[in-house]
N, C-alpha and C positions, 0 to 999 in steps of 0.2 A: 491306632494309639490315638488318644485324645488329650490335647491340651486344654485345660479351661479358659485359658487366656489366648487361645489360639484363633485366628481368623478363619471363620467358616461362613458359608452362606453368602459369598462376596455376590453372587449375582441376583440377591433378593433385592428388587428395586425397592427405592424410598418413594411410596406413594400414599394415597390416604385411603382409607376403608370405607366402604359404602354403608350408609345408614339405611335402616328398613323401616317398615310402617307396623302399626299394629295397635296396641293397647291405648287405654285413656287413663291418665292420672286419677288419683284419688279425688273424692269431693266433687267430681263432675268437672274438674278445670282440663280443659284439652292439653295432652301431654306436648303437643307440638309448640306451645307457649314456652316451654322451659327449654327448647333447642334454639340456638343461635347461630349466627353466621359471623365468623371471626375475621376482620380484614386488617391485615398486617403491612405496614410500611417497614422493610428492613434495609439494612445497610451492612453487607457482608464484607468483613475486612479483606484485604488483599495479602495473601501469603508470598506473592512474588515481589511485591514492594511493600513489606510488613508495617511501614510507617504511614500506609495510606488506608483509608476506607474504601470499598468498592462502591460501584454505582448503586444508587437507591432503586428498589424494586418493590413491588407490591404482590402479595399472595393471599389466599383466602383459605379458610378451614372452617370447621364447625366447632361447636361446644355444647355444653349443657349446664343448667343452672343447679345446683346443688345446694345442701344446707348451708346457711351462713351467708347467703348472697354472694356465694362464689361462683364462678363459671369454670367448669372442668374441661380441658381441651389438651391437645399434644404439645408438647415442647416445641417439636420440629415446625409448628404452625407459628409460633412467635420467636423464633430462634433469631438473634442478632436483631430485635425489634427497635426501632426508633418511635413508632406511634403505632397504636392499636385501636381500634374501633370494633363494636359489636353491633348488630342488628337482629331483631327478633322476626320470625315470620309474620307477614302481614302489617309490619310497622315500617313506615319508609325512614324513620330516624335511625341515623347511626349514632351511638354513644360511645363516647370516648372511655377507655378501658386501660387499666394498669397491670402489670404482669407483677404479682405479690409473691409467688412462689414457682420454682422450675426446678425439674428433676431431669435433666437431659438423658442420663444413661436409662431411664424407664420411660422416658419419652412422655411425660406428663406435665401439665402446668396449671397453676390457677390464676385467674383473671377476677379483677373486680370493677365494678361501675360505681362512681360515687352518686351519679343521679338517681334519686328513688325513683323516679317516674319508669325508669327501666324495669323495674321490678314488679310494677303494679299489675295484677291479675296473673301473676305467675306462681304455680305450684312447685317448689323444688323437687328434682327427682332424689330418691334414696338409692344408695348402693345396696345391690342385690347378693345372692348367692353365687358360688361358682356353679358355671353351667356345665351339663354333661353331654357326651356324645349323643347326638340325634336330637337334642333339645331343639326346638323352634324358637329362632329369635328375630326381632326386627330391628333394623338399624336406620337412624335418622340424621341427615345432614344436607350440606349444600354443595353437591359435586358440580364440575364444570358441566356445561351443556343447558344450563338455565340458572334463573335466578330464585326460584321456589324451591321449598323444603322438599327433598326427595325422600321417598319411604320405599324400601324394599325388603323382602322377607327370605329367609335362609334356614339352615340348619347348622349346628355345631358339628363338624366332620373330624376334627382332631384337636388332642389337648397335649402339649408338650412343652420342653423347654426349646427355645428357639432364639435366634438372632434378632434383636431390635436394630434395625438397620440405621437408626439416627446416630446410636454411639457403639454399634456393634458389641452390645451387651447381651449374653446369654440369661434370658429371664423366662419365667412362665407365659406362655401365649396361647391363644385358641384360635384355630382356623375354623372361618365359616365360608358357605359356598354363595355368598351375597356378591353382585358385581361391585367392583371396587374402582373408583376414579378420584383423580386429584380433586381436593375440596372436601371430601368426606372426613378428612383426617380430622381427629378430636370429636367426632359425633359420637352420640351414645347408641349403643347397641342394648336392646330392651328385651327381657324377659319377664312376664308377670308384673308389668307395670313398674319395674325397678331396672337400674343399670345394670346389665350382665357384662358389659364390658365398654371399652372405648376403641372404636376403629382407629388404625393407624397405619397399616402398610398393605401393600400387595404383593403379588408375586409376578415379576415381568415375564412374559410369553406364556402365562398359564391364564385359562379361562375360569372365572369363578372361584379365584382362590383368593381370599381375604383374610386378615387377620386383625384380632382385636387384644387389648389389655385386658387381662380378666381381674375380678374384685379383689383377690389376695394383693395383687401388685398394686392396684389403686388405693386399697385401704393402707397398705404399708407407706406409700407415699403420703397420703394424707396425715397419717400419724406423725411421720417422719418431720414434715414441715410446721407441725403446731408450735414449736419453738422459734419459727421463723428462718430456720437454716435448713438447708437440705444437705443430709448425711450421706444417703445412699444406701446401696446393698453391699453387705460385706462379702467378702470370698474367702475361700481356703487357701488360694494360692499354690495349687498343686498342679501337675500335668500326670495323667494315668494312662495305663494300658490294661485292656480287658483281659481276663484270664480264663478263656473258654477252652483253652488246651489243658487236657488233664496232665499230661507229662510236666508241663509248665507249673501247674500247681504242686505236683508231686515234689518238683525239684526245689520249691519255697519252703518245704515242710509243712504243706497244709493237709489236713485231714480230709477224709473223702466227704464229710460232712460239712467242711467249711467251703465258704465261697467269699469272694471279694475282688478287687482291682489292686493293680500293681503300682505303687508309686514311681514315675519316673523322674519327677522334677519338684523341686520345693522352691517357690519363687522368693528371691532375696528380699528381706524386710518384710515379706507378707505374713498373713495369719499363723501359717504353719512353720515358718523359718525358725529353725533350731529345735522345734518340737517334733515334727516329721523329717524323714529322711528317705532319699531315694532307695529303692528296695524294700520298704515296708508295705505290707498288705493291710489296706482297710477292708475289714470285716464287716463292720456296721457303723452306721451313723444314727444318732438319737435314738437308739434300741432297735433301728430297722436294719435287717440282714441286707446286705449288697449282693445282689447277683453276680455272677462272673461276666456279665455284659454291662455292668455298671448300673443296673436299675433297681428300684424298690417298688412295692407295692402302692398303687395310687388309684384311689376312687373305685374300690371294690376289685374288679379283675383287671383293671388296667394297670401298666408299670410305666414308670417314668425315671429318668436318669437321677442319681442320687443327690446332685446339687439343688434339687427341688427344694430341700429342706431349709436353704438359705432365704426362700422367698418369706419367711416368717422371722428371719433373724435381723437384728440391727447391730451396726457397730459397738463394740462394748460387751454383747451377748458372748457366750460360750459354746461351742461345737462339741458334743460328747462322743468320741470315735472309741472303737475296739479295733486293735491293729495286731497284726503278727509281725513281730521283729526277729529275726534269727530263730524262727521256730517257736517263740514264746507270745502268748497272748499279753496284751497290756490295755489298760484303759487310758486315753488320752484326753484331756479337756484342751480345747483349741481357741483362746480369745479372739474374737473374730474383729477384723479391721476391713476397710476397704482397701483393695489393692490399688498399685500404683505401676501403670504399664511403662516399660523403657520408652515406647513411643506414644504419644497421646494420640487416642482417636476420639477423642470427645472435647472439642473446644468450641464454645458459642458464647457470645455476649461479651467477648473479651477481645482486645487487640492482640495480635501475635507479638510473640518474644523475638528480639534480634538484637545483634551486635555487629557495629561496624569497624574493623581495624584495618588500616592500610588500604582501603577501599574494598575489601573482603566482607562480605555479607554472610554472617553465621546466624543459625538458629537451631532449634531442637527439631529432629525431624518429627513430623506429625502427618496424621491422616489428612488433615486439611491441606497441608502443602502437597501431598501426592494427588489430592483431587482438585488441584490447580492446573495438572496436566490433562488437558483434552477434555475438559467438563465432565458428561456422563461417560465419556470412554476413558477415563484415567487410568482404569486398569490395564489397557492396552498400550497408552501412551507413556505412562511414568517409569522410571529407570528402574531396571530389573533388580539392581543390587540394593536399591532402597525398599523395594518392595520384601525382598528377602528379609529384611530387619524386621519390617513391619509384621511378618507372619511368624518368623521363627525365632527372633531374638529375646531373650529375657534379660533382666537386670541382674548384675553381679557387683560385689564390692568394688570391681576395677571400672564398672560402667553402669551408671544409673539412668543415663539419658543418651541418645544418639544424637550427636551434635554435626551438622552439615555446614559446608560452606557451600552457599546457594550458589553465587557467581560473582563476579568481579566488576566493582565499578571502576573503569579504565582511567588510569592516571599514570604519569610518568615514574611513580614509586613503585608501580607494581606491572611495568612492562616485562612481557615475557608469560605473563599468567592470564591474560585477559580471555582467554578461550576456556579456561577452567570453570567447571560448573559441577554442582552436585557431588561434592567430594566428601566422604565420611571422616570426621577430625578423630584421629587416636590419640595424637601426643602434642605437647608443646615443648620444645627444647628437650625431647627425649623424655619427658615425663607423661606418663598416662593421664587422660583427661576423662574423668568421671561425668561432668555434666558441663553444661555453658556456663554456669557461674564458676565452675573450678577452671574452666579454659581461660575465662577472663582475668581471674585473679593470677594465674600463671603468666599471662602475657602482660599484665600490668605491674606486676612485683618484680618483673625479670629485670636484672641490672646488665644482661649480656648486652653485646652490640648488635647482635642479630637475634630475630624471632623466628624460630624454625618450626612450622606447622607440618606435622606428619599425618599423612592421610592413609585410609585402608588402600591396599594395593601397592604401598611404597612409595607413592607420590609425596614430594615435598615442595613446601612453600618457604622460601627464605627471604624476610625481608629486613632491611635495616631498621632498627627499632626507633632511633630517633628521627629518621626521615619519614616513617610511617607516621609518627605523631604529629611533626609539623605538617604533613599533607591533609591531616584529618579536616581541619576548616576549609581547606580548598575544596575537598571532595564532597562535604557535605552541602557547601553552597552551590557547586556545580550541579548536582543532582537534586536539589531542593529537597533534602532531608533534615528534619528539624533537630535531630539530636543522632549520638553515635548508638544509642542504644534504647529500647523501649522503657516505658514507665516503670516497669515491675522489676527493672533491673537497675534503676537509679538509686 
């Protein structure tokens, strides 16, 4: 069974992809002049103490000058940035750059440099066509191990939908057999003198397995941000199961010449909500028949998972589907929008959301919080029940966000609860909690003497409402917390 919003590819390591060498730009200008090193000073927020920023750090990546005086790079290269510089090959000067557009889910960003001297002698690179299997490509960048431009060569070995590790989004990607090292991220991969992709991640534990973001995704991003705002890629918001068993197909009333996939779930308030339902069979999308394994034709004799068509759609567009419902064929138009996961897996360039009441620190569960356990080993170190919600949970009218009580700031008002941590909040005074804002509203509007917080598994926290309110200034002062809630909740 497949769930489009499901977390897969957990062990794909976030790394940078290796740039390769080869062609020369038009008009005799060396292509290397358009490739830049990106130096980022970043401050990652603390999800354990969400009112604080983390330690400042520096990281490097690569990028390429494209039309319009812009520099194309990876979003993860400049994520949580406080200061960015760029440097051209052979030029000792580091130029200050600003981030003008970011698409974290597709891991792309655009930088600009105000100093016109930076662009002197540079011929911008054009975005080329989608590469094919066995095409030779050349990747350019500045990986670890040296300061000079690195150029390596390889071939395209695979094209498919895959997980972008920066935000766990399933999008079109291209696998190449070039060596991949940290620092290559954002560097251009060149074919016939044009950008055939942007190097962005590798696979841990595998040799010569690198990935690049292909032209359709790059062009989608560039068109998306023309208005100064990133809207993202839409989703259908469904879970599905393959129908490769002939008896299963027959039980659904499918004819011998019909193929498709079975809907198992429709995400709450997502694109297909109230239009499709579990038990429907999707037979075709945009006029393309869907095979029983969920694939459609791609690039001649190749096949690819059917959500590939979303690569060319924008929020507000419509998806044309043919479905089978209770034995009858129907045509359905689905207005597309971006999905909203019950647990955020893509938070960058913002401070975490939090709320303090009675010394209890509450926040929405997010991938960022889980990654605060054990660093690179977070999957092994983070609580099992929280990971379960990350992988399996989906939004519903009763719960649109998973709220957790992270831990307790010890005080006399919360004696007996000091050891409690990582509890999933389900109710306040017996009423279900849909999200953090709903929880706050229920706490602060209550006129009862006690506030009872019910957690998953049956645990309860009971606080005297007035005593908890009176304790708040004391707790904030003791733990040097600037406010009882994050700015986005004020």
